[in-house]
C-alpha positions in Angstrom: -56.7 12.5 -8.5 -60.4 12.6 -10.4 -60.3 10.7 -13.8 -60.5 11.9 -17.0 -64.0 11.3 -19.0 -64.7 10.5 -22.6 -68.1 11.6 -24.2 -69.8 10.6 -27.5 -71.2 13.6 -28.5 -72.0 12.4 -32.3 -70.1 9.2 -34.9 -71.9 6.8 -33.1 -74.3 4.7 -34.7 -73.4 6.9 -38.1 -70.5 7.4 -39.8 -71.5 11.3 -39.7 -70.9 13.8 -36.7 -67.8 12.7 -35.2 -67.4 14.6 -32.0 -65.7 13.4 -29.1 -65.2 15.1 -26.1 -62.6 14.6 -23.3 -63.0 16.4 -19.9 -59.6 16.8 -18.2 -59.1 16.7 -14.3 -57.6 19.9 -14.7 -60.8 21.4 -16.3 -59.1 21.0 -19.7 -62.0 19.9 -22.6 -60.8 18.4 -25.8 -63.0 18.0 -29.1 -61.4 15.2 -30.8 -63.4 16.1 -34.1 -66.0 18.4 -34.5 -68.4 16.9 -37.4 -71.3 17.8 -39.2 -73.9 15.5 -39.1 -75.3 14.6 -42.7 -78.2 11.9 -44.5 -81.0 11.4 -43.0 -83.3 14.2 -41.6 -83.4 13.2 -37.9 -79.1 13.0 -38.1 -79.5 16.6 -40.0 -81.7 18.1 -37.4 -78.9 17.0 -34.9 -77.1 19.9 -36.6 -79.3 22.5 -35.6 -79.4 21.8 -31.9 -77.3 23.7 -29.4 -73.9 22.7 -28.1 -74.8 20.3 -25.0 -72.3 22.7 -23.4 -71.0 25.9 -23.3 -69.0 26.1 -26.3 -66.7 28.7 -24.7 -65.5 26.0 -21.8 -63.9 24.0 -24.9 -60.6 24.3 -24.8 -59.0 23.3 -27.8 -60.5 20.9 -31.1 -57.9 18.6 -32.6 -59.0 18.0 -36.1 -58.1 14.5 -37.7 -59.0 15.7 -41.4 -60.8 18.0 -43.6 -63.7 16.0 -44.4 -67.5 17.7 -43.5 -68.3 14.8 -41.2 -65.2 15.4 -39.0 -64.8 18.9 -39.3 -68.0 20.7 -40.9 -69.5 21.5 -37.3 -66.7 23.9 -36.7 -68.2 27.0 -37.5 -71.3 26.8 -36.3 -69.4 25.7 -33.0 -67.6 29.2 -33.2 -70.6 30.8 -34.0 -72.0 29.5 -30.7 -69.1 30.9 -28.7 -66.1 28.6 -29.1 -62.6 30.6 -29.9 -60.2 28.3 -27.9 -56.9 27.1 -30.8 -57.6 24.4 -33.3 -54.8 21.8 -33.7 -54.5 20.1 -36.8 -51.6 19.7 -39.9 -50.8 22.1 -42.4 -52.3 20.3 -45.1 -55.6 19.5 -43.1 -55.8 23.1 -42.5 -55.6 24.2 -45.9 -58.3 21.9 -47.2 -60.3 22.6 -44.6 -60.5 26.0 -45.7 -61.7 25.1 -49.1 -63.9 22.2 -47.7 -65.6 25.0 -45.2 -66.1 27.7 -47.5 -67.7 25.4 -50.0 -70.1 24.1 -47.1 -71.2 27.7 -46.0 -71.9 28.5 -50.0 -74.1 25.3 -50.4 -75.8 26.5 -47.3 -76.8 29.7 -48.4 -77.3 28.5 -52.1 -80.1 25.6 -50.9 -81.6 28.2 -48.3 -82.0 30.9 -51.2 -83.1 28.3 -53.3 -85.7 27.0 -51.3 -87.1 30.7 -50.3 -87.2 31.2 -54.1 -89.2 27.9 -54.9 -90.7 28.0 -51.5 -90.0 24.1 -50.5 -88.7 24.4 -47.3 -91.0 24.4 -44.2 -88.8 27.0 -42.6 -90.0 30.8 -43.5 -87.5 31.8 -44.1 -84.6 29.1 -44.4 -81.5 30.0 -43.1 -78.0 28.2 -43.7 -76.7 26.8 -40.5 -73.6 29.2 -40.9 -72.1 31.6 -43.2 -68.5 32.7 -44.4 -68.3 34.8 -41.9 -68.4 32.0 -39.5 -66.0 29.9 -41.4 -63.3 33.0 -41.5 -63.8 32.8 -37.6 -63.2 29.2 -37.6 -60.1 29.6 -39.9 -58.1 32.1 -37.9 -58.3 29.9 -34.9 -56.5 27.0 -36.8 -52.7 26.5 -35.3 -51.0 23.7 -37.6 -48.7 21.8 -36.7 -47.1 18.7 -38.7 -47.3 15.1 -38.1 -45.6 13.9 -34.9 -45.5 17.1 -33.1 -46.1 17.2 -29.4 -48.4 20.0 -28.7 -49.8 20.8 -25.3 -53.4 21.3 -24.6 -54.0 21.8 -21.0 -52.5 18.9 -18.7 -52.6 16.8 -22.2 -50.0 16.1 -24.8 -51.6 15.9 -28.6 -49.4 14.2 -31.3 -51.2 13.4 -34.8 -49.7 10.5 -37.4 -50.3 9.8 -41.2 -53.1 8.3 -41.3 -53.2 7.9 -45.1 -57.1 8.6 -45.8 -56.3 11.7 -47.6 -54.0 14.5 -47.7 -52.9 15.8 -44.0 -55.1 12.9 -42.1 -54.3 11.8 -38.9 -54.9 9.4 -36.2 -54.0 11.7 -32.9 -52.7 10.0 -29.8 -53.8 11.9 -26.7 -51.4 11.5 -23.2 -53.2 12.4 -20.4 -52.2 13.7 -17.1 -50.7 10.4 -15.3 -49.2 8.9 -18.4 -52.4 7.1 -19.6 -53.1 7.2 -23.4 -55.8 7.6 -25.7 -55.9 7.1 -29.7 -58.3 8.1 -31.9 -58.6 6.8 -35.5 -60.3 9.4 -37.3 -60.5 8.0 -40.9 -57.8 5.3 -41.1 -56.9 5.2 -45.0 -56.0 1.7 -46.7 -52.3 0.4 -47.3 -53.0 0.2 -51.3 -54.2 3.6 -51.5 -52.7 4.6 -54.5 -51.6 7.8 -54.0 -50.5 8.1 -50.1 -48.4 5.6 -48.0 -50.2 3.7 -45.5 -50.8 4.3 -41.8 -48.3 4.7 -39.2 -48.8 2.0 -36.9 -50.8 2.2 -34.1 -47.8 1.0 -31.2 -49.8 0.9 -27.9 -52.6 2.4 -26.4 -54.5 2.2 -23.2 -57.6 3.4 -24.8 -58.9 3.3 -28.3 -61.5 4.6 -30.4 -61.7 2.9 -33.9 -63.8 4.0 -36.5 -66.0 1.2 -38.3 -67.3 2.6 -41.2 -66.6 -0.7 -43.6 -66.3 -2.7 -40.3 -68.5 -5.3 -42.3 -67.0 -5.3 -45.2 -64.1 -6.1 -47.6 -63.1 -4.4 -50.8 -62.3 -6.0 -53.9 -59.9 -3.9 -55.4 -59.4 -5.8 -58.9 -63.1 -6.3 -59.3 -63.4 -3.1 -58.6 -61.4 -1.9 -61.4 -63.0 -4.3 -63.9 -66.8 -3.2 -62.8 -65.5 0.4 -63.8 -64.2 -0.4 -67.0 -66.6 -2.6 -67.7 -69.6 -0.1 -67.0 -67.6 2.8 -68.7 -67.6 0.5 -71.9 -70.8 -0.4 -72.3 -72.1 2.7 -71.6 -70.1 4.6 -74.3 -71.4 1.8 -76.5 -75.5 2.4 -76.3 -74.3 6.0 -76.5 -74.5 7.5 -73.2 -72.3 9.2 -70.5 -71.0 8.4 -67.2 -71.5 10.6 -63.9 -69.3 10.2 -61.1 -70.5 11.5 -58.0 -67.1 12.3 -56.4 -66.1 13.4 -52.5 -63.8 16.5 -53.9 -61.0 15.8 -51.5 -59.2 12.8 -52.8 -61.6 10.9 -53.9 -61.7 12.7 -57.1 -57.6 12.5 -57.2 -58.6 8.6 -56.5 -60.9 8.3 -59.8 -58.6 10.5 -61.8 -55.2 8.2 -61.2 -57.7 5.0 -62.0 -59.3 6.3 -65.0 -55.4 7.4 -66.2 -54.4 3.3 -65.6 -57.9 1.9 -67.6 -56.5 4.5 -70.4 -52.9 3.7 -70.6 -54.4 -0.1 -70.4 -56.7 0.4 -73.2 -59.8 -1.0 -71.2 -61.8 2.2 -71.3 -62.3 3.8 -74.5 -60.4 7.3 -74.7 -63.4 9.8 -74.2 -63.6 13.3 -72.8 -63.6 13.6 -68.8 -64.6 16.5 -67.2 -64.0 17.6 -63.6 -66.7 19.9 -62.5 -66.3 20.6 -59.2 -64.4 24.1 -58.4 -63.6 22.6 -54.7 -62.4 19.1 -56.3 -60.1 21.4 -58.8 -59.0 23.5 -55.3 -58.1 20.3 -53.3 -56.5 18.7 -56.7 -54.4 21.9 -56.4 -53.1 21.5 -53.4 -52.0 17.8 -54.0 -50.0 18.9 -57.0 -48.4 21.4 -54.9 -47.6 18.6 -52.3 -46.5 16.2 -55.1 -44.0 19.4 -56.4 -42.4 19.7 -53.0 -42.1 16.3 -52.3 -44.4 15.4 -49.6 -43.4 12.5 -47.1 -47.3 11.0 -47.0 -46.9 10.4 -51.1 -46.2 7.7 -52.7 -42.8 7.7 -54.8 -42.6 8.1 -58.1 -46.2 10.4 -58.5 -45.7 13.1 -61.2 -48.2 16.4 -61.4 -49.4 14.5 -65.1 -51.0 11.6 -62.4 -53.8 14.3 -61.3 -53.7 16.8 -63.9 -53.4 14.7 -67.8 -53.7 16.4 -70.5 -57.5 14.2 -71.3 -59.1 15.5 -68.2 -61.1 19.1 -68.9 -61.9 21.5 -65.8 -65.6 22.7 -65.6 -65.2 26.3 -63.6 -68.2 28.4 -64.2 -71.8 27.3 -63.9 -72.2 28.1 -67.4 -69.3 25.5 -68.1 -71.1 23.2 -65.9 -74.2 23.4 -67.6 -72.5 22.4 -71.1 -72.5 18.3 -69.7 -76.3 18.2 -68.0 -76.4 16.7 -72.1 -73.3 16.7 -73.6 -74.4 14.8 -76.7 -71.5 12.6 -77.1 -70.1 10.3 -74.3 -67.9 11.2 -71.4 -67.2 10.7 -67.8 -68.5 13.8 -65.7 -66.9 13.7 -62.1 -68.7 16.0 -59.6 -69.4 16.9 -56.1 -70.5 15.9 -53.5 -69.6 12.3 -53.4 -73.1 11.3 -51.5 -75.3 13.5 -53.9 -76.1 15.5 -51.0 -76.0 18.8 -52.9 -73.5 20.6 -55.1 -73.2 20.7 -58.7 -73.6 16.9 -58.8 -77.2 17.4 -58.4 -78.1 19.4 -61.7 -76.6 16.6 -63.6 -78.9 13.9 -62.0 -81.2 15.7 -62.4 -80.7 16.0 -66.0 -79.2 12.5 -66.6 -80.9 10.2 -64.4 -84.4 10.1 -66.3 -82.2 8.2 -69.5 -81.6 4.9 -69.5 -78.2 5.4 -71.9 -76.8 6.8 -69.2 -74.9 5.6 -66.2 -74.1 6.5 -62.4 -70.9 5.0 -60.8 -71.4 5.7 -56.9 -67.9 5.4 -55.9 -67.8 5.7 -52.2 -69.2 5.4 -48.8 -72.9 6.3 -49.1 -74.8 7.3 -46.1 -78.1 6.2 -45.0 -80.5 9.0 -46.2 -78.4 10.4 -48.8 -79.4 10.3 -52.9 -76.6 8.3 -53.5 -77.3 5.8 -51.0 -81.1 5.7 -52.3 -79.5 5.1 -55.8 -77.5 2.2 -55.0 -80.6 0.7 -52.8 -82.7 0.5 -56.1 -84.7 3.9 -55.6 -86.8 4.2 -58.6 -87.2 8.1 -57.5 -84.7 10.4 -55.9 -85.9 14.1 -54.8 -83.7 16.8 -56.1 -84.8 20.9 -55.2 -88.1 19.9 -54.4 -88.7 18.2 -57.6 -89.3 14.0 -58.1 -87.1 12.7 -60.6 -87.4 9.0 -62.5 -84.4 6.9 -62.3 -83.9 5.0 -65.3 -80.1 5.1 -65.5 -77.8 2.5 -64.8 -76.8 2.8 -61.2 -73.3 1.0 -60.4 -71.9 0.9 -56.6 -67.9 0.4 -56.5 -67.6 1.0 -52.9 -63.9 -0.9 -53.3 -63.0 2.9 -54.3 -63.5 4.1 -50.4 -60.1 5.0 -49.1 -61.5 4.1 -45.7 -59.7 1.0 -44.0 -62.3 -2.4 -44.4 -62.4 -4.8 -41.5 -59.5 -6.8 -42.9 -57.2 -3.4 -43.0 -58.6 -2.4 -39.7 -57.7 -5.8 -37.9 -54.2 -5.6 -39.3 -53.4 -1.9 -38.4 -54.5 -2.8 -34.5 -52.3 -5.8 -34.8 -49.8 -3.9 -35.0 -50.0 -2.7 -31.5 -46.9 -3.9 -29.1 -49.6 -4.6 -25.9 -53.4 -5.1 -25.8 -55.4 -1.8 -25.0 -57.8 -2.1 -21.8 -60.4 -1.3 -24.2 -61.5 -0.7 -27.7 -64.7 2.0 -28.4 -66.1 0.6 -31.9 -67.5 4.5 -33.5 -68.1 6.2 -36.4 -70.0 3.5 -38.0 -74.0 2.4 -38.8 -74.8 -0.5 -36.5 -73.9 -3.6 -38.5 -70.7 -2.2 -39.4 -70.0 -1.4 -35.5 -71.0 -4.3 -33.9 -69.4 -6.9 -36.7 -65.8 -5.1 -36.0 -66.8 -5.0 -32.2 -67.2 -8.8 -32.4 -64.3 -9.2 -34.9 -61.7 -7.7 -32.3 -62.5 -9.6 -29.3 -63.0 -12.8 -31.4 -59.8 -12.3 -33.5 -57.7 -10.3 -30.4 -59.0 -11.0 -27.5 -59.6 -7.4 -26.5 -62.4 -5.8 -24.6 -64.1 -4.0 -27.2 -67.9 -1.9 -26.9 -70.3 -0.1 -29.5 -70.8 2.9 -27.1 -74.3 5.3 -27.4 -74.7 8.3 -28.2 -73.9 11.1 -25.7 -72.6 7.9 -23.2 -69.7 9.2 -20.9 -67.3 6.7 -19.8 -64.2 7.5 -17.7 -60.5 7.0 -19.3 
């Protein structure tokens, strides 16, 4: 009998573009995640290359969650001919609809801006996909709850809670003959303030393990201290704080933590603005989950946890512009988290030149993104074709990430009831992946490998 194979089409040597293709002996092709490449130009260019095999030959796609680096390429795959089922949870389906429509709009807006002001070398500049492609992609989604066994050709696919964002999953694929492969997607943290911890691993023959923070450890107590101190000193000098935040989950976590600090009297009671239509739409999905008593959520959460009276919603472009130069100290939470697009760019353009202001970077910033440039000490960044000086204070707070850190990953892997045959360490920059690989081999005694882009292995 012919063996199953696994090909690493993305999410290798980088935290973006996650795509892992399983070829089964019966001809079934299952794509685990369908992510968009982000960050450095050479990575973004990969989005424009033709898919390396006929998309119509892919039997099904399994999505771990609704972040762009895991689902954002799906409309492009559909545009090229994929028309099979997309398997994921109902919550991921709802959040993916919000994320993908926003992605298509941002692509269209950026292309239009480039064509109007002539800053792109492409004439005309075009979006990778449009809203019609998104609609076709969303129509292919067949939701199934956590723990539901779904047949894909000769394989069985079951998703379990990953504790990363609402609806997020790690996935177990049972192959013909009974061998099992587990894909972590993005694994959450056991101390996520809103979501319950990831379900335990139990057992697998082959593991695909993310390594976003494979060489780091989050310091939660210091992170809150640093946030409180940064907000307080910014207000003391008459400035405002801008927080680029991922619209899905990170915005909710930031609001939760700001509420903690306000109630404890650790930050001034200044206005907080959420300037992200996508973030507000995603928050509504979380609020509905709270109202329905979702099993993914920690007990005791109430609507006021994520929708307190002191939060002001900015939904229109006109409302957004009012906080470019707010006139009094405030906190602005705006997407995107890596400052790669969205309304946050307009706020950065106005606030970065002002030394009274502060920008808090509260999540992972991939190489080649503006957020990473700011963290690395850039004295200027390019926004909409213009260079903007960086005089504002930049504060890096990676502890707000809802990715498992290296200790969290080792602890989760240790829930396995038997050692796997091999662990493939993916979805991380090279240093992070190699560091986690070394820890797995040293501390657990398992074979661990960092694969290469486009490498194929037998599973």
